[in-house]
C-alpha positions in Angstrom: -52.3 10.5 58.1 -49.3 12.7 58.9 -47.9 12.7 62.5 -45.5 15.6 63.1 -42.9 16.1 65.8 -41.0 19.4 65.3 -39.3 18.9 61.9 -39.9 15.1 61.8 -43.0 13.8 60.1 -44.3 10.3 59.9 -46.9 9.9 57.2 -48.8 6.6 57.8 -49.6 4.5 54.7 -52.5 2.1 54.6 -50.5 -0.9 53.3 -46.8 -1.9 53.7 -45.0 1.5 53.6 -44.9 4.6 55.7 -43.1 7.8 54.8 -40.8 9.8 57.0 -39.3 13.3 56.7 -36.6 14.8 58.8 -36.7 18.3 57.2 -40.2 19.5 57.9 -41.7 17.9 54.8 -39.3 19.0 52.1 -38.3 15.4 51.4 -39.9 12.1 52.3 -38.4 8.6 52.4 -40.4 5.3 52.3 -39.9 2.9 55.2 -41.3 -0.6 55.7 -44.1 -1.0 58.2 -43.3 -2.9 61.4 -43.3 -6.6 60.7 -44.4 -5.9 57.2 -48.0 -5.6 58.5 -50.6 -3.3 56.8 -50.6 0.3 58.0 -54.4 0.2 58.4 -54.0 -2.2 61.3 -51.4 -0.2 63.3 -51.6 2.1 66.3 -48.6 4.5 66.6 -47.2 6.3 69.6 -44.3 8.7 69.7 -41.9 8.9 72.7 -42.5 12.2 74.6 -38.7 12.8 75.0 -36.9 10.7 72.4 -37.8 11.9 68.9 -36.4 8.8 67.2 -38.4 6.3 69.3 -41.8 5.1 68.3 -44.1 2.2 69.5 -46.5 0.5 67.1 -49.1 -2.0 67.9 -50.0 -4.3 65.0 -52.2 -7.1 64.0 -50.4 -10.3 63.1 -50.6 -11.4 59.5 -52.0 -14.7 60.7 -55.2 -12.9 61.7 -56.0 -12.5 58.0 -56.7 -16.2 57.7 -58.3 -17.0 61.1 -59.0 -14.5 63.9 -59.3 -17.2 66.5 -56.1 -18.9 65.7 -53.7 -19.3 68.6 -51.2 -17.3 66.5 -53.6 -14.4 66.0 -53.0 -11.4 68.3 -51.3 -8.1 68.6 -47.5 -7.4 68.6 -45.8 -4.3 69.9 -42.9 -3.0 67.8 -40.2 -0.5 68.8 -38.1 1.7 66.6 -35.2 3.8 67.9 -34.2 5.2 64.5 -37.5 6.8 63.4 -38.7 3.7 61.5 -35.6 2.6 59.7 -35.6 -0.7 61.7 -38.2 -2.2 64.0 -37.9 -4.7 67.0 -40.7 -7.0 67.9 -41.1 -6.7 71.7 -43.3 -9.9 71.9 -40.2 -11.8 70.7 -38.0 -9.8 73.0 -40.0 -11.1 75.9 -38.8 -14.7 75.2 -42.2 -16.3 75.8 -43.3 -14.3 78.8 -45.7 -12.3 76.6 -48.0 -13.8 74.0 -50.0 -10.7 72.9 -50.4 -7.0 73.7 -53.6 -5.1 74.1 -53.0 -1.6 75.6 -49.8 0.3 75.9 -48.1 3.7 76.6 -44.7 5.2 77.2 -43.9 5.1 80.9 -42.4 8.6 80.9 -45.9 10.0 80.6 -45.5 9.8 84.4 -42.4 11.7 85.7 -41.7 9.2 88.5 -42.0 5.5 88.9 -41.4 3.6 92.1 -39.8 6.6 93.8 -37.3 7.3 91.0 -37.4 9.3 87.7 -39.0 7.2 85.1 -36.4 5.8 82.7 -37.0 6.6 79.0 -37.1 2.8 78.3 -40.2 2.3 80.5 -43.3 0.9 78.9 -46.7 0.4 80.5 -48.9 -2.3 78.8 -51.6 -4.8 79.3 -50.5 -8.3 78.0 -51.5 -11.9 77.8 -48.8 -13.8 79.6 -47.3 -17.1 78.3 -49.9 -19.1 76.3 -52.9 -17.2 77.7 -53.3 -15.1 74.5 -54.8 -17.8 72.3 -58.2 -16.1 72.2 -58.3 -14.2 69.0 -58.8 -10.5 68.7 -62.0 -10.0 70.6 -61.5 -11.4 74.2 -63.6 -8.6 75.9 -62.9 -8.1 79.6 -60.6 -11.0 80.4 -59.0 -12.2 83.7 -56.0 -13.5 81.8 -55.0 -10.0 80.7 -52.5 -8.3 83.1 -51.1 -4.8 83.5 -47.3 -4.8 83.5 -44.4 -2.3 83.6 -41.2 -3.0 81.7 -38.1 -0.9 82.3 -35.9 -2.5 79.5 -38.2 -3.2 76.5 -39.3 -6.5 77.9 -35.9 -8.1 77.8 -36.1 -8.9 81.5 -39.1 -10.0 83.6 -41.5 -7.1 84.2 -40.9 -4.8 87.1 -44.6 -4.7 88.1 -47.7 -6.6 87.4 -51.4 -6.0 88.4 -53.5 -9.1 88.0 -56.4 -8.8 85.5 -55.5 -5.2 84.5 -57.2 -4.9 81.0 -57.2 -1.3 79.9 -55.6 1.8 81.3 -55.1 5.6 80.8 -52.4 7.9 82.2 -54.4 10.9 83.4 -53.3 13.6 85.8 -49.9 11.9 86.2 -51.6 8.8 87.5 -52.5 5.4 86.0 -56.3 4.7 85.9 -56.7 0.9 85.4 -59.9 -1.0 84.5 -60.0 -4.5 86.0 -62.8 -7.1 85.5 -65.0 -7.1 88.6 -64.8 -10.9 88.9 -61.0 -10.9 89.2 -60.1 -13.2 92.1 -57.0 -11.2 92.9 -56.5 -7.6 94.1 -54.0 -5.1 92.8 -51.5 -6.4 95.4 -51.8 -9.9 94.1 -53.7 -11.2 97.1 -57.0 -13.0 97.0 -60.1 -10.8 97.1 -63.8 -11.4 97.4 -65.7 -11.0 94.2 -68.6 -8.5 94.4 -72.0 -10.3 94.4 -73.2 -7.8 91.7 -70.4 -8.4 89.3 -71.2 -9.9 85.9 -68.5 -12.2 84.6 -66.9 -10.9 81.4 -68.9 -7.7 81.5 -68.6 -5.4 84.5 -65.3 -3.7 85.6 -63.8 -2.0 88.6 -61.6 1.1 88.3 -58.2 1.4 90.1 -55.8 4.3 90.3 -52.1 4.4 91.0 -50.3 6.6 93.5 -48.1 9.5 92.5 -45.3 7.3 91.3 -47.3 4.6 89.6 -46.2 1.7 91.8 -49.2 1.0 94.0 -52.9 0.9 93.1 -56.1 1.4 95.1 -59.7 1.1 94.1 -61.5 4.2 92.9 -64.4 4.9 95.3 -67.6 6.0 93.5 -70.7 6.5 95.6 -72.8 4.0 93.7 -74.1 0.5 94.4 -74.0 -0.4 90.7 -71.3 -2.2 88.8 -69.7 -0.5 85.8 -69.6 -1.3 82.1 -67.0 1.4 81.2 -65.5 4.8 81.9 -64.5 8.1 80.4 -61.9 10.3 82.0 -61.6 14.1 81.8 -58.6 15.7 83.4 -59.1 18.8 85.6 -57.5 22.1 84.6 -54.7 21.8 87.1 -53.7 18.3 85.7 -53.9 17.0 89.3 -57.1 14.9 89.1 -59.8 13.7 86.8 -63.6 13.5 86.5 -64.7 9.9 86.1 -67.8 9.3 83.9 -69.1 5.9 84.8 -71.4 3.9 82.6 -73.2 1.9 85.2 -74.6 -1.5 84.6 -78.3 -1.0 85.1 -80.3 -3.7 87.0 -81.8 -6.3 84.7 -80.0 -5.1 81.6 -78.4 -7.7 79.2 -75.5 -5.5 78.1 -74.2 -2.0 77.8 -76.2 -1.3 74.6 -79.5 -2.3 76.3 -78.8 0.3 79.1 -79.7 3.9 78.7 -77.0 5.8 76.8 -75.9 7.9 79.8 -73.1 8.1 82.3 -72.9 9.6 85.7 -70.1 12.2 86.3 -68.1 11.9 89.5 -65.9 14.8 90.6 -62.5 14.2 92.3 -62.4 14.8 96.0 -59.3 15.3 98.2 -57.3 12.5 96.5 -57.3 10.6 93.2 -59.3 7.6 94.6 -62.2 9.4 96.3 -65.0 10.9 94.1 -68.3 12.5 94.7 -71.4 12.5 92.4 -71.5 15.7 90.3 -73.9 15.2 87.4 -76.3 12.4 86.5 -77.3 11.2 83.1 -74.6 12.7 80.9 -75.4 11.7 77.4 -73.2 9.1 75.7 -73.0 7.8 72.2 -70.9 4.6 71.8 -67.6 5.5 73.6 -68.0 9.3 73.5 -69.5 11.4 76.3 -70.9 14.9 76.1 -68.6 16.3 78.8 -66.2 19.0 77.9 -63.5 21.0 79.7 -63.5 24.7 78.9 -59.9 25.7 78.2 -58.5 28.7 80.0 -61.2 28.9 82.7 -60.2 26.6 85.6 -63.2 24.8 87.1 -65.5 25.3 84.1 -67.0 22.3 82.3 -70.0 22.0 79.9 -72.0 18.9 79.5 -75.2 17.6 77.8 -77.5 15.7 80.2 -80.8 14.0 79.6 -83.6 16.3 80.8 -84.4 15.2 84.4 -88.1 15.7 83.8 -87.9 13.3 81.0 -86.0 10.7 83.0 -88.5 11.0 85.8 -91.4 10.0 83.5 -89.9 6.6 82.9 -89.1 4.8 79.6 -87.6 7.0 76.9 -87.5 5.9 73.3 -84.8 8.4 72.1 -82.6 9.9 74.8 -80.9 12.1 72.3 -84.1 14.1 71.7 -84.2 15.3 75.3 -80.7 16.8 75.9 -80.0 19.9 77.9 -76.7 21.8 78.0 -75.5 22.7 81.5 -72.3 24.3 82.8 -70.3 24.4 86.0 -67.9 27.1 87.1 -66.8 25.6 90.4 -65.4 22.2 89.4 -68.7 20.3 89.3 -70.2 21.5 92.6 -73.1 23.2 90.9 -74.6 23.0 87.4 -76.9 25.4 85.6 -78.4 25.8 82.1 -76.9 28.2 79.7 -78.7 31.6 79.5 -80.6 32.9 76.5 -79.2 35.9 74.6 -81.0 39.1 75.5 -81.3 39.9 71.7 -80.8 38.0 68.5 -79.1 38.9 65.3 -81.0 36.3 63.3 -84.7 35.8 64.0 -84.6 32.0 63.3 -82.0 31.6 66.1 -84.8 32.4 68.6 -86.6 29.1 68.7 -88.1 29.4 72.2 -91.8 28.9 72.4 -94.0 31.7 73.8 -95.8 31.5 77.0 -95.1 29.6 80.2 -92.7 27.2 78.5 -90.3 30.0 77.7 -89.2 29.9 81.3 -87.8 26.4 80.6 -86.1 27.6 77.5 -82.3 27.9 77.3 -79.3 27.6 74.9 -78.1 24.1 74.0 -74.8 23.2 72.3 -73.5 20.3 70.4 -70.9 18.1 72.2 -68.4 15.4 71.1 -71.2 12.9 70.5 -72.6 15.0 67.7 -69.6 14.1 65.4 -70.9 10.5 65.5 -74.6 11.3 65.3 -76.7 9.2 62.8 -78.4 12.4 61.8 -75.0 13.7 60.5 -72.1 15.5 62.2 -72.3 18.9 63.8 -69.3 21.0 65.1 -69.3 21.2 68.8 -68.0 23.5 71.6 -64.5 24.9 71.1 -62.4 26.8 73.6 -58.7 27.6 73.7 -56.2 28.4 76.5 -54.8 31.1 74.1 -58.2 32.9 74.4 -59.6 32.6 77.9 -63.3 33.4 77.9 -63.9 33.0 74.2 -66.3 30.1 73.4 -67.6 29.0 70.0 -70.3 26.4 69.4 -73.2 25.3 67.2 -76.6 24.6 68.7 -80.1 26.0 69.2 -82.4 27.7 71.7 -85.4 25.7 72.9 -86.4 23.1 75.5 -83.8 20.6 74.2 -80.9 20.3 71.8 -82.2 19.7 68.3 -80.2 16.8 66.7 -82.3 16.3 63.6 -80.6 17.0 60.3 -83.4 19.3 59.3 -82.9 21.5 62.4 -83.9 24.9 61.1 -82.8 26.7 64.3 -79.2 25.3 64.2 -77.0 28.4 64.5 -73.4 29.3 65.5 -72.9 30.9 68.9 -70.1 32.9 70.6 -69.4 33.9 74.1 -66.8 36.5 75.0 -67.2 36.3 78.8 -66.8 32.6 79.6 -70.4 31.6 78.9 -72.1 34.2 81.0 -73.7 35.7 77.9 -74.1 34.4 74.3 -74.6 35.8 70.9 -75.8 34.2 67.6 -73.0 35.0 65.1 -74.3 32.9 62.1 -77.7 31.6 61.1 -76.3 28.2 60.1 -73.8 25.7 61.6 -70.2 26.8 61.1 -66.8 25.2 61.7 -64.4 27.5 63.4 -60.8 28.0 64.7 -59.0 30.4 67.0 -55.6 31.8 66.0 -53.2 34.8 66.5 -53.3 34.2 70.3 -57.1 34.8 70.3 -57.0 37.9 68.2 -58.4 36.1 65.1 -61.2 33.6 64.5 -61.8 32.0 61.1 -65.1 30.2 60.4 -66.9 28.7 57.4 -70.2 27.0 56.8 -69.9 23.4 57.8 -70.4 20.6 55.2 -73.5 19.4 57.2 -75.3 22.5 55.9 -74.1 22.3 52.3 -71.2 23.8 50.3 -69.7 27.3 50.8 -67.5 29.5 48.7 -66.7 31.9 51.5 -64.6 32.0 54.7 -65.4 34.5 57.4 -63.0 36.0 59.9 -63.2 38.3 62.9 -60.5 40.2 64.8 -62.8 41.2 67.7 -64.0 37.8 69.0 -67.1 37.8 66.8 -68.5 41.3 67.2 -67.7 42.1 63.5 -67.1 39.6 60.7 -65.4 39.9 57.3 -65.7 37.6 54.3 -63.0 36.2 52.0 -63.8 34.2 48.8 -62.4 30.7 48.4 -61.1 29.7 44.9 -64.2 27.5 44.6 -67.1 26.2 46.6 -66.3 23.2 48.8 -67.8 21.1 51.6 -65.8 22.4 54.5 -65.2 19.7 57.2 -62.5 21.4 59.3 -60.3 24.5 59.9 -56.9 24.2 61.4 -54.2 26.5 62.8 -51.0 25.7 64.7 -51.4 23.7 68.0 -50.7 26.8 70.2 -53.4 28.9 68.3 -50.7 31.5 67.9 -50.4 31.7 64.1 -52.2 33.6 61.4 -52.1 30.8 58.7 -55.3 28.8 58.7 -55.9 25.6 56.8 -59.4 25.1 55.4 -60.1 21.4 54.7 -63.0 19.8 52.9 -64.1 18.0 49.7 -65.2 19.1 46.3 -69.0 19.5 45.9 -71.2 18.5 42.9 -72.1 21.3 40.5 -75.9 21.9 40.3 -78.1 24.7 39.4 -78.4 25.5 43.2 -74.6 25.3 43.6 -73.0 26.6 40.4 -69.8 27.4 42.2 -69.0 23.7 42.8 -66.6 22.1 40.4 -67.3 18.3 40.6 -69.4 17.1 37.7 -69.9 13.4 38.4 -68.0 10.2 38.3 -66.2 8.7 41.3 -66.1 10.4 44.7 -65.3 14.1 44.7 -61.6 14.7 45.4 -60.5 16.1 48.7 -59.7 19.8 48.8 -57.2 21.5 51.1 -56.7 25.2 51.0 -53.8 26.5 53.1 -56.1 29.2 54.3 -55.5 32.9 54.2 -52.7 34.9 55.7 -53.7 38.2 57.3 -51.5 41.0 55.8 -51.3 43.5 58.6 -49.4 46.1 56.5 -50.9 48.7 54.1 -54.6 48.1 53.7 -54.7 45.1 56.1 -56.0 42.8 53.4 -56.2 39.0 53.4 -53.8 37.2 51.1 -55.0 33.8 49.8 -52.4 31.1 49.8 -52.4 28.5 47.0 -54.9 25.7 47.1 -54.0 22.0 46.8 -56.1 19.2 45.6 -55.6 15.8 47.2 -56.2 14.0 43.9 -53.8 16.0 41.8 -53.0 13.0 39.5 -55.9 12.8 37.2 -55.6 9.0 36.7 -54.2 8.0 40.1 -56.5 5.3 41.4 -58.1 6.7 44.5 -56.0 9.8 45.1 -54.6 8.8 48.4 -51.1 10.1 47.4 -48.8 10.4 44.5 -46.1 7.8 44.2 -42.6 8.3 42.8 -40.2 6.1 41.1 -37.8 6.5 44.0 -38.4 6.3 47.8 -37.0 9.9 48.2 -39.2 12.6 46.8 -39.5 16.4 46.8 -43.0 17.7 47.4 -42.5 20.2 44.6 -41.9 18.6 41.2 -43.0 15.1 42.1 -42.9 12.4 39.5 -46.6 11.5 39.0 -47.3 7.9 38.1 -50.3 7.7 35.8 -51.7 4.3 36.8 -50.9 1.0 38.5 -52.3 -2.2 37.0 -52.0 -5.6 38.6 -49.7 -4.4 41.3 -49.8 -7.6 43.3 -49.0 -9.7 40.3 -46.1 -7.5 39.3 -44.5 -7.8 42.7 -44.3 -11.6 42.1 -42.6 -11.4 38.8 -40.3 -8.4 39.3 -36.7 -8.8 40.7 -36.4 -8.2 44.4 -34.9 -4.7 43.8 -38.0 -3.6 42.0 -40.7 -5.2 44.2 -40.6 -2.5 47.0 -41.0 0.2 44.4 -44.1 -1.4 43.0 -45.4 -2.2 46.5 -45.1 1.5 47.3 -47.1 2.4 44.2 -49.8 -0.2 45.0 -50.1 0.7 48.7 -53.2 3.0 48.3 -55.2 0.4 46.5 -54.1 -2.4 48.7 -54.8 -0.3 51.8 -58.4 0.4 50.7 -58.8 -3.3 49.9 -57.5 -4.2 53.3 -59.9 -1.8 55.1 -62.9 -3.2 53.2 -61.7 -6.7 53.9 -61.3 -6.1 57.6 -64.7 -4.3 57.8 -66.3 -7.3 56.2 -64.4 -9.9 58.2 -65.2 -8.1 61.5 -68.9 -7.9 60.6 -68.9 -11.7 59.8 -67.1 -12.4 63.1 -69.6 -10.2 65.0 -72.6 -12.0 63.3 -71.2 -15.4 64.1 -70.6 -14.5 67.7 -74.1 -13.1 68.0 -75.7 -16.3 66.6 -73.4 -18.7 68.5 -73.9 -17.1 71.9 -77.6 -16.4 71.4 -78.2 -20.1 70.6 -76.0 -21.1 73.5 -77.7 -18.5 75.8 -74.3 -17.0 76.6 -74.5 -13.3 76.3 -71.6 -12.2 78.6 -68.9 -12.2 75.9 -70.9 -9.9 73.6 -71.5 -7.6 76.5 -67.8 -7.5 77.3 -67.0 -6.6 73.8 -69.4 -3.7 74.0 -67.8 -2.5 77.3 -65.0 0.1 77.1 -62.6 2.3 78.9 -62.1 5.5 76.8 -60.9 8.9 78.1 -62.7 10.8 75.3 -59.7 10.0 73.2 -57.1 7.4 72.4 -54.3 8.2 70.0 -56.1 7.9 66.6 -59.5 9.0 67.9 -60.7 12.3 69.4 -57.9 14.3 71.0 -58.9 15.2 74.6 -58.0 18.8 74.0 -59.7 18.9 70.6 -63.3 17.8 70.9 -64.5 20.1 68.0 -62.8 17.8 65.5 -64.5 14.7 64.0 -63.0 11.4 65.2 -60.5 9.7 62.9 -60.7 6.0 62.1 -60.6 3.8 65.2 -57.4 2.1 66.1 -57.2 -1.7 66.1 
């Protein structure tokens, strides 16, 4: 997965090599992973100001043998030369830190303790001393502490909050989740433990002041304890909505609760919040609560139908979702209006008669990417095009999440959601470019392959079609982060050729190779035609094992004219019998296969650990630890997952 910073690119490998470029991708150089750990197990974070500085959280190699070993844990590595060398900050702490859990660069806040935050500042949650001998899955733990280091942990930490487990920097403040049964307050003094707290499961939310030095408890108007939180920053970047997953009375864990959160709007300061919207739908650690870019105060959410909640027990909450919107920062919420007319008859799925008064438009949110019924693109807005909204969904009493949803259409609004129009009779994936003057869309893979891309230069009033070189299953469309360019990247995978889909090229064998078409450039001169840019195939080497990348016989390679290695056989054995100078070369070549093997191994080992925990704690009648592992603190994103400004994209693989 490439991570780009201006002309510097870090391409993450799955095994023991990453690749860096300092010339915008013209050349790449292989670098060793921090601590020689596998890339699959790493979480990477660039410094906001220093382009050469990177933090990487890694699993220790000892975890491969026994995850509950006292030596098993997470290390935090630092590079100040863009990956050429790495420093282990656990070792730099000289025994004061035994393992890391959460981390961030301190300069994500401009001030700390009344002074400009130094570039060396790191916020983290750590196990101190010997307290980290608990394996990889401690859940909410009173031995984890939030700390601030101003010198890469060489000296004792500048600040510590007892029991601080997970945190997020949102709206220039630190929101910190602390187990409810922590005997100490944020000031280090003894505190009374709430009678409703569940040891190892429920948490309390704290927020820092403007300079991150002092913390106060976030006040939510609820008598329930909390299992976890989502954070959504307000448009002015001064505060945040808190979506609290409350621990419902009598439940045995978060997964036995209803999959909903209550949304609390910020009041006059960061710690005070008021109830804004109940029963926002949640799937795992994602919540259907979206900020509409370019329109201050506007948010869109999917809630469980209040009439359904009022009836009592619900077997499938996801079958009763309603889309609602606010335009005044959460003070009032209302359903989305129906179009006054429809381009496509099947997009009008509202029943006739009295029920039509309850009918409205419903849109897919972030949880739809993780739906068991299959992914659906969700609401997309851009600050470059205020008022232009794109989404997939349906009209009716509720959002239809079934894979066979016949009324799933693509919708556009050009006035900030006041009115909507069906612009396609199937689910599309879409992207805004040219400062809002161009929208590119294509049929999404969830609805089958497509050989055409559509574009509009009038916000969806009129669409034009461009042929792709071949039919593919389109999973995403990309443009530059500012949505200013006219070069769009259409991404997907090859589809299997059948009588129904003769334009597909894959004819059987292993998994279809990934396809990446560097879109179409709009030629504004002459006849204003579209110019197709060359297409690339991820598996360009016919015999290269799994097509992750092409290896070269050197660690410095040109993208054009690469040396293509035909095959690698017995890579691990070869590294043992080759001289040291040749081992790194063969390790680079074997990285894709080893990375896949590592991912399969970890998935299997994690499943076994989970099964063992379930059996052991069920027999011992100890359920709190399992509940704690299910608890969470996610702000709708976290580095390698969903970008908080980019909910339309499917989540990438979870970080460790």
